[in-house]
Each structure stands twice: as structure tokens, then as C-alpha cells.
All heavy atoms as a GROMACS GRO file, in nm:
protein
  554
    1MET      N    1   0.081  -0.120   0.010
    1MET     CA    2  -0.004   0.000  -0.003
    1MET      C    3   0.081   0.121   0.004
    1MET      O    4   0.181   0.135   0.082
    1MET     CB    5  -0.082   0.000   0.128
    1MET     CG    6  -0.176   0.121   0.135
    1MET     SD    7  -0.310   0.089   0.248
    1MET     CE    8  -0.431   0.193   0.172
    2PRO      N    9   0.065   0.222  -0.086
    2PRO     CA   10   0.140   0.347  -0.104
    2PRO      C   11   0.133   0.432   0.021
    2PRO      O   12   0.030   0.419   0.090
    2PRO     CB   13   0.094   0.414  -0.219
    2PRO     CG   14   0.007   0.307  -0.295
    2PRO     CD   15  -0.038   0.217  -0.195
    3MET      N   16   0.229   0.504   0.043
    3MET     CA   17   0.231   0.617   0.149
    3MET      C   18   0.170   0.746   0.110
    3MET      O   19   0.187   0.780  -0.008
    3MET     CB   20   0.372   0.637   0.209
    3MET     CG   21   0.446   0.526   0.297
    3MET     SD   22   0.599   0.578   0.344
    3MET     CE   23   0.548   0.700   0.480
    4ALA      N   24   0.101   0.802   0.198
    4ALA     CA   25   0.048   0.942   0.167
    4ALA      C   26   0.149   1.040   0.181
    4ALA      O   27   0.246   1.022   0.275
    4ALA     CB   28  -0.065   0.974   0.256
    5ALA      N   29   0.147   1.150   0.109
    5ALA     CA   30   0.256   1.251   0.117
    5ALA      C   31   0.254   1.319   0.259
    5ALA      O   32   0.358   1.351   0.309
    5ALA     CB   33   0.220   1.365   0.015
    6VAL      N   34   0.132   1.334   0.324
    6VAL     CA   35   0.142   1.389   0.463
    6VAL      C   36   0.204   1.297   0.558
    6VAL      O   37   0.269   1.355   0.653
    6VAL     CB   38  -0.011   1.412   0.496
    6VAL    CG1   39  -0.079   1.523   0.428
    6VAL    CG2   40  -0.103   1.296   0.513
    7GLU      N   41   0.212   1.161   0.539
    7GLU     CA   42   0.283   1.081   0.622
    7GLU      C   43   0.426   1.092   0.607
    7GLU      O   44   0.502   1.091   0.712
    7GLU     CB   45   0.229   0.931   0.608
    7GLU     CG   46   0.308   0.831   0.697
    7GLU     CD   47   0.247   0.694   0.682
    7GLU    OE1   48   0.160   0.664   0.578
    7GLU    OE2   49   0.308   0.607   0.743
    8ILE      N   50   0.479   1.107   0.484
    8ILE     CA   51   0.609   1.127   0.467
    8ILE      C   52   0.649   1.256   0.522
    8ILE      O   53   0.757   1.249   0.590
    8ILE     CB   54   0.641   1.129   0.310
    8ILE    CG1   55   0.604   0.988   0.242
    8ILE    CG2   56   0.779   1.163   0.274
    8ILE    CD1   57   0.603   1.009   0.090
    9GLU      N   58   0.578   1.346   0.504
    9GLU     CA   59   0.615   1.487   0.567
    9GLU      C   60   0.626   1.473   0.722
    9GLU      O   61   0.709   1.526   0.790
    9GLU     CB   62   0.512   1.589   0.523
    9GLU     CG   63   0.532   1.733   0.586
    9GLU     CD   64   0.440   1.834   0.530
    9GLU    OE1   65   0.361   1.809   0.446
    9GLU    OE2   66   0.459   1.952   0.573
   10ALA      N   67   0.517   1.407   0.781
   10ALA     CA   68   0.514   1.394   0.924
   10ALA      C   69   0.629   1.322   0.981
   10ALA      O   70   0.700   1.360   1.079
   10ALA     CB   71   0.383   1.338   0.971
   11LEU      N   72   0.680   1.210   0.906
   11LEU     CA   73   0.795   1.128   0.958
   11LEU      C   74   0.915   1.216   0.954
   11LEU      O   75   1.005   1.215   1.042
   11LEU     CB   76   0.814   1.011   0.876
   11LEU     CG   77   0.698   0.899   0.894
   11LEU    CD1   78   0.715   0.794   0.778
   11LEU    CD2   79   0.723   0.830   1.021
   12ILE      N   80   0.937   1.286   0.844
   12ILE     CA   81   1.058   1.374   0.828
   12ILE      C   82   1.060   1.484   0.936
   12ILE      O   83   1.157   1.508   1.005
   12ILE     CB   84   1.073   1.440   0.686
   12ILE    CG1   85   1.086   1.318   0.586
   12ILE    CG2   86   1.183   1.551   0.674
   12ILE    CD1   87   1.075   1.370   0.445
   13LYS      N   88   0.960   1.556   0.950
   13LYS     CA   89   0.937   1.667   1.050
   13LYS      C   90   0.956   1.605   1.196
   13LYS      O   91   1.012   1.676   1.291
   13LYS     CB   92   0.816   1.732   1.046
   13LYS     CG   93   0.810   1.836   0.919
   13LYS     CD   94   0.694   1.916   0.921
   13LYS     CE   95   0.686   2.016   0.812
   13LYS     NZ   96   0.579   2.106   0.809
   14ALA      N   97   0.908   1.494   1.226
   14ALA     CA   98   0.925   1.430   1.359
   14ALA      C   99   1.079   1.402   1.381
   14ALA      O  100   1.121   1.428   1.503
   14ALA     CB  101   0.848   1.292   1.369
   15ALA      N  102   1.165   1.367   1.291
   15ALA     CA  103   1.291   1.336   1.311
   15ALA      C  104   1.382   1.462   1.291
   15ALA      O  105   1.493   1.463   1.347
   15ALA     CB  106   1.344   1.230   1.214
   16ILE      N  107   1.339   1.560   1.217
   16ILE     CA  108   1.410   1.679   1.196
   16ILE      C  109   1.321   1.796   1.212
   16ILE      O  110   1.248   1.855   1.116
   16ILE     CB  111   1.474   1.681   1.044
   16ILE    CG1  112   1.553   1.553   1.011
   16ILE    CG2  113   1.554   1.799   1.018
   16ILE    CD1  114   1.592   1.534   0.854
   17PRO      N  115   1.298   1.831   1.327
   17PRO     CA  116   1.187   1.930   1.367
   17PRO      C  117   1.207   2.064   1.312
   17PRO      O  118   1.104   2.122   1.284
   17PRO     CB  119   1.208   1.941   1.526
   17PRO     CG  120   1.284   1.829   1.566
   17PRO     CD  121   1.369   1.789   1.459
   18ASP      N  122   1.331   2.103   1.270
   18ASP     CA  123   1.332   2.240   1.199
   18ASP      C  124   1.314   2.240   1.059
   18ASP      O  125   1.329   2.325   0.975
   18ASP     CB  126   1.465   2.310   1.246
   18ASP     CG  127   1.591   2.229   1.175
   18ASP    OD1  128   1.582   2.108   1.171
   18ASP    OD2  129   1.682   2.306   1.135
   19ALA      N  130   1.281   2.118   0.996
   19ALA     CA  131   1.265   2.094   0.856
   19ALA      C  132   1.144   2.162   0.796
   19ALA      O  133   1.036   2.158   0.858
   19ALA     CB  134   1.266   1.947   0.823
   20LYS      N  135   1.167   2.221   0.678
   20LYS     CA  136   1.053   2.271   0.598
   20LYS      C  137   1.051   2.167   0.481
   20LYS      O  138   1.148   2.133   0.421
   20LYS     CB  139   1.070   2.399   0.539
   20LYS     CG  140   0.957   2.453   0.438
   20LYS     CD  141   0.995   2.583   0.375
   20LYS     CE  142   0.894   2.620   0.281
   20LYS     NZ  143   0.944   2.708   0.181
   21VAL      N  144   0.930   2.097   0.464
   21VAL     CA  145   0.928   1.986   0.378
   21VAL      C  146   0.816   2.014   0.269
   21VAL      O  147   0.712   2.042   0.300
   21VAL     CB  148   0.888   1.860   0.446
   21VAL    CG1  149   0.888   1.726   0.357
   21VAL    CG2  150   0.975   1.829   0.561
   22GLU      N  151   0.854   2.005   0.134
   22GLU     CA  152   0.772   2.002   0.041
   22GLU      C  153   0.770   1.881  -0.046
   22GLU      O  154   0.873   1.824  -0.092
   22GLU     CB  155   0.830   2.121  -0.055
   22GLU     CG  156   0.836   2.264  -0.002
   22GLU     CD  157   0.903   2.350  -0.096
   22GLU    OE1  158   0.874   2.370  -0.207
   22GLU    OE2  159   0.994   2.436  -0.034
   23ILE      N  160   0.655   1.828  -0.055
   23ILE     CA  161   0.636   1.681  -0.123
   23ILE      C  162   0.562   1.703  -0.253
   23ILE      O  163   0.457   1.779  -0.251
   23ILE     CB  164   0.556   1.591  -0.034
   23ILE    CG1  165   0.620   1.573   0.108
   23ILE    CG2  166   0.534   1.449  -0.098
   23ILE    CD1  167   0.748   1.500   0.105
   24THR      N  168   0.597   1.641  -0.357
   24THR     CA  169   0.537   1.639  -0.485
   24THR      C  170   0.508   1.504  -0.524
   24THR      O  171   0.610   1.423  -0.531
   24THR     CB  172   0.632   1.709  -0.589
   24THR    OG1  173   0.649   1.844  -0.548
   24THR    CG2  174   0.552   1.722  -0.723
   25ASP      N  175   0.389   1.462  -0.569
   25ASP     CA  176   0.363   1.333  -0.631
   25ASP      C  177   0.390   1.340  -0.762
   25ASP      O  178   0.317   1.402  -0.844
   25ASP     CB  179   0.210   1.294  -0.593
   25ASP     CG  180   0.166   1.163  -0.622
   25ASP    OD1  181   0.261   1.083  -0.712
   25ASP    OD2  182   0.071   1.110  -0.580
   26LEU      N  183   0.498   1.274  -0.802
   26LEU     CA  184   0.544   1.295  -0.942
   26LEU      C  185   0.461   1.206  -1.042
   26LEU      O  186   0.458   1.252  -1.161
   26LEU     CB  187   0.691   1.226  -0.956
   26LEU     CG  188   0.796   1.294  -0.876
   26LEU    CD1  189   0.934   1.216  -0.871
   26LEU    CD2  190   0.812   1.442  -0.916
   27ALA      N  191   0.393   1.096  -1.008
   27ALA     CA  192   0.328   1.023  -1.111
   27ALA      C  193   0.189   1.022  -1.082
   27ALA      O  194   0.110   0.956  -1.159
   27ALA     CB  195   0.383   0.875  -1.112
   28GLY      N  196   0.140   1.085  -0.981
   28GLY     CA  197  -0.002   1.083  -0.939
   28GLY      C  198  -0.056   0.957  -0.884
   28GLY      O  199  -0.177   0.927  -0.878
   29ASP      N  200   0.040   0.859  -0.851
   29ASP     CA  201   0.006   0.720  -0.805
   29ASP      C  202   0.028   0.696  -0.654
   29ASP      O  203   0.006   0.589  -0.604
   29ASP     CB  204   0.078   0.613  -0.885
   29ASP     CG  205   0.221   0.628  -0.878
   29ASP    OD1  206   0.281   0.709  -0.792
   29ASP    OD2  207   0.292   0.546  -0.941
   30GLY      N  208   0.074   0.796  -0.577
   30GLY     CA  209   0.108   0.780  -0.438
   30GLY      C  210   0.220   0.692  -0.426
   30GLY      O  211   0.236   0.641  -0.298
   31ASP      N  212   0.315   0.673  -0.522
   31ASP     CA  213   0.422   0.574  -0.507
   31ASP      C  214   0.549   0.642  -0.557
   31ASP      O  215   0.659   0.587  -0.515
   31ASP     CB  216   0.401   0.455  -0.596
   31ASP     CG  217   0.414   0.326  -0.521
   31ASP    OD1  218   0.427   0.329  -0.409
   31ASP    OD2  219   0.404   0.229  -0.591
   32HIS      N  220   0.544   0.747  -0.622
   32HIS     CA  221   0.673   0.819  -0.663
   32HIS      C  222   0.658   0.964  -0.626
   32HIS      O  223   0.580   1.036  -0.691
   32HIS     CB  224   0.671   0.799  -0.821
   32HIS     CG  225   0.683   0.656  -0.877
   32HIS    ND1  226   0.565   0.579  -0.884
   32HIS    CD2  227   0.789   0.593  -0.917
   32HIS    CE1  228   0.613   0.462  -0.930
   32HIS    NE2  229   0.743   0.464  -0.946
   33TYR      N  230   0.750   1.004  -0.531
   33TYR     CA  231   0.751   1.132  -0.480
   33TYR      C  232   0.882   1.210  -0.508
   33TYR      O  233   0.983   1.134  -0.515
   33TYR     CB  234   0.716   1.125  -0.330
   33TYR     CG  235   0.575   1.083  -0.294
   33TYR    CD1  236   0.552   0.957  -0.249
   33TYR    CD2  237   0.475   1.173  -0.297
   33TYR    CE1  238   0.427   0.920  -0.209
   33TYR    CE2  239   0.343   1.138  -0.267
   33TYR     CZ  240   0.327   1.009  -0.217
   33TYR     OH  241   0.200   0.979  -0.183
   34ALA      N  242   0.869   1.329  -0.494
   34ALA     CA  243   0.995   1.421  -0.477
   34ALA      C  244   0.981   1.486  -0.356
   34ALA      O  245   0.859   1.536  -0.315
   34ALA     CB  246   1.007   1.519  -0.595
   35ALA      N  247   1.074   1.503  -0.274
   35ALA     CA  248   1.078   1.584  -0.150
   35ALA      C  249   1.184   1.685  -0.143
   35ALA      O  250   1.311   1.651  -0.175
   35ALA     CB  251   1.086   1.494  -0.036
   36LYS      N  252   1.162   1.817  -0.123
   36LYS     CA  253   1.260   1.911  -0.087
   36LYS      C  254   1.254   1.942   0.056
   36LYS      O  255   1.145   1.969   0.115
   36LYS     CB  256   1.228   2.043  -0.166
   36LYS     CG  257   1.344   2.139  -0.145
   36LYS     CD  258   1.328   2.268  -0.221
   36LYS     CE  259   1.451   2.373  -0.188
   36LYS     NZ  260   1.422   2.491  -0.256
   37VAL      N  261   1.369   1.902   0.122
   37VAL     CA  262   1.376   1.926   0.267
   37VAL      C  263   1.480   2.039   0.294
   37VAL      O  264   1.593   2.021   0.260
   37VAL     CB  265   1.411   1.798   0.340
   37VAL    CG1  266   1.413   1.813   0.477
   37VAL    CG2  267   1.311   1.691   0.295
   38THR      N  268   1.437   2.141   0.361
   38THR     CA  269   1.528   2.255   0.392
   38THR      C  270   1.536   2.259   0.550
   38THR      O  271   1.420   2.261   0.608
   38THR     CB  272   1.460   2.395   0.335
   38THR    OG1  273   1.444   2.375   0.202
   38THR    CG2  274   1.563   2.495   0.375
   39ALA      N  275   1.661   2.265   0.604
   39ALA     CA  276   1.669   2.265   0.746
   39ALA      C  277   1.799   2.341   0.783
   39ALA      O  278   1.896   2.295   0.725
   39ALA     CB  279   1.650   2.121   0.805
   40ALA      N  280   1.786   2.425   0.888
   40ALA     CA  281   1.902   2.482   0.943
   40ALA      C  282   1.999   2.377   0.995
   40ALA      O  283   2.129   2.391   0.999
   40ALA     CB  284   1.866   2.575   1.053
   41SER      N  285   1.939   2.278   1.052
   41SER     CA  286   2.027   2.158   1.103
   41SER      C  287   2.118   2.095   1.007
   41SER      O  288   2.207   2.022   1.039
   41SER     CB  289   1.954   2.055   1.176
   41SER     OG  290   1.851   2.004   1.090
   42PHE      N  291   2.101   2.125   0.876
   42PHE     CA  292   2.172   2.063   0.764
   42PHE      C  293   2.308   2.151   0.748
   42PHE      O  294   2.396   2.095   0.672
   42PHE     CB  295   2.094   2.055   0.636
   42PHE     CG  296   1.989   1.956   0.623
   42PHE    CD1  297   1.893   1.971   0.529
   42PHE    CD2  298   1.987   1.837   0.711
   42PHE    CE1  299   1.792   1.882   0.512
   42PHE    CE2  300   1.881   1.756   0.694
   42PHE     CZ  301   1.794   1.765   0.594
   43VAL      N  302   2.308   2.259   0.814
   43VAL     CA  303   2.438   2.331   0.791
   43VAL      C  304   2.563   2.253   0.827
   43VAL      O  305   2.560   2.192   0.942
   43VAL     CB  306   2.432   2.472   0.875
   43VAL    CG1  307   2.562   2.546   0.867
   43VAL    CG2  308   2.318   2.558   0.813
   44GLY      N  309   2.661   2.250   0.739
   44GLY     CA  310   2.784   2.167   0.773
   44GLY      C  311   2.777   2.016   0.750
   44GLY      O  312   2.873   1.951   0.767
   45GLN      N  313   2.660   1.966   0.705
   45GLN     CA  314   2.651   1.831   0.675
   45GLN      C  315   2.668   1.811   0.525
   45GLN      O  316   2.615   1.890   0.449
   45GLN     CB  317   2.499   1.779   0.715
   45GLN     CG  318   2.482   1.763   0.863
   45GLN     CD  319   2.345   1.698   0.890
   45GLN    OE1  320   2.264   1.671   0.794
   45GLN    NE2  321   2.314   1.682   1.012
   46SER      N  322   2.721   1.691   0.489
   46SER     CA  323   2.738   1.663   0.353
   46SER      C  324   2.609   1.621   0.295
   46SER      O  325   2.498   1.588   0.374
   46SER     CB  326   2.837   1.543   0.332
   46SER     OG  327   2.769   1.428   0.397
   47ARG      N  328   2.584   1.614   0.166
   47ARG     CA  329   2.461   1.568   0.105
   47ARG      C  330   2.436   1.426   0.138
   47ARG      O  331   2.310   1.394   0.172
   47ARG     CB  332   2.486   1.586  -0.052
   47ARG     CG  333   2.352   1.576  -0.132
   47ARG     CD  334   2.373   1.589  -0.282
   47ARG     NE  335   2.427   1.722  -0.306
   47ARG     CZ  336   2.454   1.752  -0.437
   47ARG    NH1  337   2.436   1.672  -0.539
   47ARG    NH2  338   2.505   1.861  -0.463
   48ILE      N  339   2.540   1.346   0.159
   48ILE     CA  340   2.518   1.209   0.203
   48ILE      C  341   2.467   1.196   0.345
   48ILE      O  342   2.352   1.139   0.368
   48ILE     CB  343   2.636   1.128   0.185
   48ILE    CG1  344   2.675   1.115   0.031
   48ILE    CG2  345   2.634   0.999   0.250
   48ILE    CD1  346   2.810   1.063   0.011
   49ALA      N  347   2.514   1.291   0.425
   49ALA     CA  348   2.452   1.285   0.570
   49ALA      C  349   2.311   1.342   0.574
   49ALA      O  350   2.242   1.280   0.650
   49ALA     CB  351   2.554   1.371   0.656
   50ARG      N  352   2.286   1.422   0.493
   50ARG     CA  353   2.140   1.487   0.490
   50ARG      C  354   2.047   1.370   0.450
   50ARG      O  355   1.942   1.334   0.501
   50ARG     CB  356   2.126   1.606   0.396
   50ARG     CG  357   2.210   1.716   0.445
   50ARG     CD  358   2.200   1.830   0.346
   50ARG     NE  359   2.298   1.937   0.369
   50ARG     CZ  360   2.301   2.054   0.298
   50ARG    NH1  361   2.230   2.060   0.187
   50ARG    NH2  362   2.374   2.164   0.346
   51THR      N  363   2.095   1.300   0.328
   51THR     CA  364   2.007   1.195   0.269
   51THR      C  365   1.991   1.079   0.378
   51THR      O  366   1.888   1.025   0.398
   51THR     CB  367   2.067   1.143   0.158
   51THR    OG1  368   2.078   1.244   0.052
   51THR    CG2  369   1.992   1.017   0.096
   52LYS      N  370   2.097   1.037   0.445
   52LYS     CA  371   2.091   0.938   0.559
   52LYS      C  372   2.000   0.970   0.655
   52LYS      O  373   1.931   0.897   0.712
   52LYS     CB  374   2.233   0.909   0.604
   52LYS     CG  375   2.321   0.827   0.514
   52LYS     CD  376   2.450   0.800   0.584
   52LYS     CE  377   2.538   0.718   0.497
   52LYS     NZ  378   2.672   0.673   0.552
   53ALA      N  379   1.991   1.100   0.705
   53ALA     CA  380   1.909   1.153   0.812
   53ALA      C  381   1.754   1.140   0.772
   53ALA      O  382   1.673   1.094   0.845
   53ALA     CB  383   1.942   1.305   0.839
   54ILE      N  384   1.738   1.168   0.638
   54ILE     CA  385   1.586   1.166   0.586
   54ILE      C  386   1.553   1.015   0.574
   54ILE      O  387   1.448   0.971   0.616
   54ILE     CB  388   1.573   1.229   0.455
   54ILE    CG1  389   1.599   1.374   0.478
   54ILE    CG2  390   1.446   1.203   0.390
   54ILE    CD1  391   1.616   1.465   0.353
   55TYR      N  392   1.646   0.925   0.528
   55TYR     CA  393   1.612   0.780   0.524
   55TYR      C  394   1.589   0.725   0.655
   55TYR      O  395   1.489   0.638   0.684
   55TYR     CB  396   1.723   0.706   0.435
   55TYR     CG  397   1.713   0.711   0.303
   55TYR    CD1  398   1.665   0.820   0.226
   55TYR    CD2  399   1.744   0.608   0.224
   55TYR    CE1  400   1.656   0.827   0.088
   55TYR    CE2  401   1.753   0.605   0.087
   55TYR     CZ  402   1.688   0.707   0.013
   55TYR     OH  403   1.682   0.715  -0.124
   56ALA      N  404   1.671   0.769   0.758
   56ALA     CA  405   1.646   0.727   0.887
   56ALA      C  406   1.518   0.757   0.938
   56ALA      O  407   1.442   0.693   1.017
   56ALA     CB  408   1.762   0.774   0.985
   57ALA      N  409   1.472   0.888   0.907
   57ALA     CA  410   1.343   0.936   0.941
   57ALA      C  411   1.226   0.849   0.892
   57ALA      O  412   1.122   0.841   0.952
   57ALA     CB  413   1.320   1.074   0.903
   58LEU      N  414   1.247   0.796   0.773
   58LEU     CA  415   1.151   0.720   0.713
   58LEU      C  416   1.145   0.576   0.761
   58LEU      O  417   1.049   0.488   0.728
   58LEU     CB  418   1.167   0.707   0.568
   58LEU     CG  419   1.153   0.849   0.491
   58LEU    CD1  420   1.191   0.844   0.350
   58LEU    CD2  421   1.011   0.904   0.509
   59GLY      N  422   1.229   0.532   0.843
   59GLY     CA  423   1.229   0.417   0.920
   59GLY      C  424   1.227   0.289   0.841
   59GLY      O  425   1.148   0.206   0.872
   60GLY      N  426   1.299   0.271   0.740
   60GLY     CA  427   1.298   0.156   0.647
   60GLY      C  428   1.199   0.137   0.554
   60GLY      O  429   1.162   0.040   0.507
   61ARG      N  430   1.100   0.236   0.541
   61ARG     CA  431   0.994   0.237   0.443
   61ARG      C  432   1.028   0.228   0.305
   61ARG      O  433   0.957   0.206   0.206
   61ARG     CB  434   0.888   0.338   0.480
   61ARG     CG  435   0.827   0.316   0.615
   61ARG     CD  436   0.726   0.437   0.648
   61ARG     NE  437   0.660   0.410   0.776
   61ARG     CZ  438   0.706   0.422   0.889
   61ARG    NH1  439   0.840   0.475   0.911
   61ARG    NH2  440   0.643   0.409   1.004
   62MET      N  441   1.154   0.292   0.264
   62MET     CA  442   1.191   0.317   0.129
   62MET      C  443   1.209   0.159   0.072
   62MET      O  444   1.258   0.069   0.135
   62MET     CB  445   1.327   0.366   0.118
   62MET     CG  446   1.323   0.522   0.132
   62MET     SD  447   1.234   0.603   0.016
   62MET     CE  448   1.309   0.556  -0.140
   63GLY      N  449   1.149   0.148  -0.057
   63GLY     CA  450   1.161   0.020  -0.106
   63GLY      C  451   1.042  -0.066  -0.073
   63GLY      O  452   1.019  -0.178  -0.137
   64GLY      N  453   0.953  -0.035   0.020
   64GLY     CA  454   0.851  -0.101   0.065
   64GLY      C  455   0.722  -0.024   0.035
   64GLY      O  456   0.665  -0.009  -0.070
   65GLU      N  457   0.668   0.033   0.147
   65GLU     CA  458   0.554   0.132   0.136
   65GLU      C  459   0.580   0.251   0.047
   65GLU      O  460   0.507   0.307  -0.021
   65GLU     CB  461   0.524   0.178   0.279
   65GLU     CG  462   0.475   0.073   0.379
   65GLU     CD  463   0.461   0.150   0.509
   65GLU    OE1  464   0.370   0.234   0.524
   65GLU    OE2  465   0.536   0.105   0.605
   66LEU      N  466   0.711   0.293   0.043
   66LEU     CA  467   0.749   0.406  -0.038
   66LEU      C  468   0.850   0.359  -0.148
   66LEU      O  469   0.952   0.318  -0.117
   66LEU     CB  470   0.820   0.516   0.061
   66LEU     CG  471   0.868   0.642  -0.017
   66LEU    CD1  472   0.748   0.706  -0.079
   66LEU    CD2  473   0.924   0.745   0.086
   67HIS      N  474   0.791   0.357  -0.270
   67HIS     CA  475   0.864   0.300  -0.375
   67HIS      C  476   0.981   0.385  -0.422
   67HIS      O  477   1.101   0.335  -0.448
   67HIS     CB  478   0.780   0.268  -0.495
   67HIS     CG  479   0.835   0.215  -0.611
   67HIS    ND1  480   0.893   0.092  -0.616
   67HIS    CD2  481   0.866   0.275  -0.730
   67HIS    CE1  482   0.947   0.075  -0.729
   67HIS    NE2  483   0.927   0.183  -0.813
   68ALA      N  484   0.956   0.510  -0.447
   68ALA     CA  485   1.060   0.605  -0.501
   68ALA      C  486   1.052   0.745  -0.437
   68ALA      O  487   0.940   0.792  -0.434
   68ALA     CB  488   1.047   0.622  -0.651
   69LEU      N  489   1.155   0.790  -0.407
   69LEU     CA  490   1.173   0.938  -0.331
   69LEU      C  491   1.292   1.019  -0.395
   69LEU      O  492   1.401   0.969  -0.369
   69LEU     CB  493   1.166   0.921  -0.188
   69LEU     CG  494   1.174   1.059  -0.111
   69LEU    CD1  495   1.043   1.140  -0.145
   69LEU    CD2  496   1.195   1.039   0.036
   70GLN      N  497   1.256   1.106  -0.471
   70GLN     CA  498   1.372   1.198  -0.529
   70GLN      C  499   1.391   1.296  -0.423
   70GLN      O  500   1.306   1.372  -0.381
   70GLN     CB  501   1.321   1.256  -0.660
   70GLN     CG  502   1.414   1.354  -0.719
   70GLN     CD  503   1.345   1.426  -0.828
   70GLN    OE1  504   1.274   1.379  -0.908
   70GLN    NE2  505   1.392   1.556  -0.854
   71LEU      N  506   1.510   1.320  -0.371
   71LEU     CA  507   1.540   1.398  -0.259
   71LEU      C  508   1.615   1.525  -0.302
   71LEU      O  509   1.721   1.514  -0.383
   71LEU     CB  510   1.619   1.329  -0.154
   71LEU     CG  511   1.546   1.244  -0.063
   71LEU    CD1  512   1.656   1.181   0.030
   71LEU    CD2  513   1.433   1.317   0.015
   72THR      N  514   1.585   1.642  -0.255
   72THR     CA  515   1.663   1.762  -0.272
   72THR      C  516   1.674   1.822  -0.125
   72THR      O  517   1.569   1.828  -0.065
   72THR     CB  518   1.592   1.863  -0.359
   72THR    OG1  519   1.564   1.813  -0.489
   72THR    CG2  520   1.666   1.995  -0.375
   73THR      N  521   1.791   1.845  -0.088
   73THR     CA  522   1.809   1.897   0.061
   73THR      C  523   1.869   2.040   0.047
   73THR      O  524   1.956   2.069  -0.056
   73THR     CB  525   1.900   1.805   0.138
   73THR    OG1  526   2.019   1.798   0.075
   73THR    CG2  527   1.819   1.675   0.161
   74ALA      N  528   1.854   2.119   0.139
   74ALA     CA  529   1.904   2.260   0.140
   74ALA      C  530   1.916   2.313   0.282
   74ALA      O  531   1.843   2.257   0.368
   74ALA     CB  532   1.814   2.346   0.044
   75THR      N  533   1.989   2.421   0.286
   75THR     CA  534   1.984   2.499   0.411
   75THR      C  535   1.907   2.622   0.386
   75THR      O  536   1.913   2.678   0.270
   75THR     CB  537   2.119   2.520   0.467
   75THR    OG1  538   2.198   2.593   0.358
   75THR    CG2  539   2.196   2.397   0.503
   76PRO      N  540   1.854   2.703   0.493
   76PRO     CA  541   1.780   2.824   0.464
   76PRO      C  542   1.881   2.932   0.412
   76PRO      O  543   2.005   2.920   0.441
   76PRO     CB  544   1.745   2.858   0.600
   76PRO     CG  545   1.737   2.741   0.687
   76PRO     CD  546   1.850   2.645   0.627
   77ASP      N  547   1.833   3.020   0.331
   77ASP     CA  548   1.916   3.128   0.269
   77ASP      C  549   1.970   3.211   0.375
   77ASP      O  550   1.915   3.232   0.473
   77ASP     CB  551   1.856   3.200   0.162
   77ASP     CG  552   1.827   3.114   0.044
   77ASP    OD1  553   1.905   3.013   0.011
   77ASP    OD2  554   1.721   3.129  -0.030
   0.00000   0.00000   0.00000
């Protein structure tokens, strides 16, 4: 069963409280999403560290409930 965008956003915000999360359903099927996650806590972190933090927030749902997630991470301007 696919994940809802609001559930993805809630999981990320629970793990990264200062995150601003924008979710886009890429295919309209609830299975292929893009997420832009902006957080001050990302300052000084590599792109890999940011991605690992988001995957950890999703708690192993990637490849199961969540089929595809295109990630963009950023720090506030």
C-alpha cells in the first residue's frame, strides 16, 4: 500500500523538527514522490549525511511502502 504525502512529511518533521518539507507526487500514483527538505540543522552536513538523516526518518519504508523518493536538501538562505 502506498504512503500518503502527509505521512512522509510527518515522519521527516518528527525526526528533523526544524525542517521545511515540500512533497510532490511525481506520477499521481502515491508511489513516486519528490521531496525538498530545507533545514538549518543541515548546515555543515554533507549531502550524503542529509540523505541518511531523511532515510532514517522514514524508518525503513523506502523500497516497501515508499517505492521512489527523489530528494533535494538545502539549508535556509
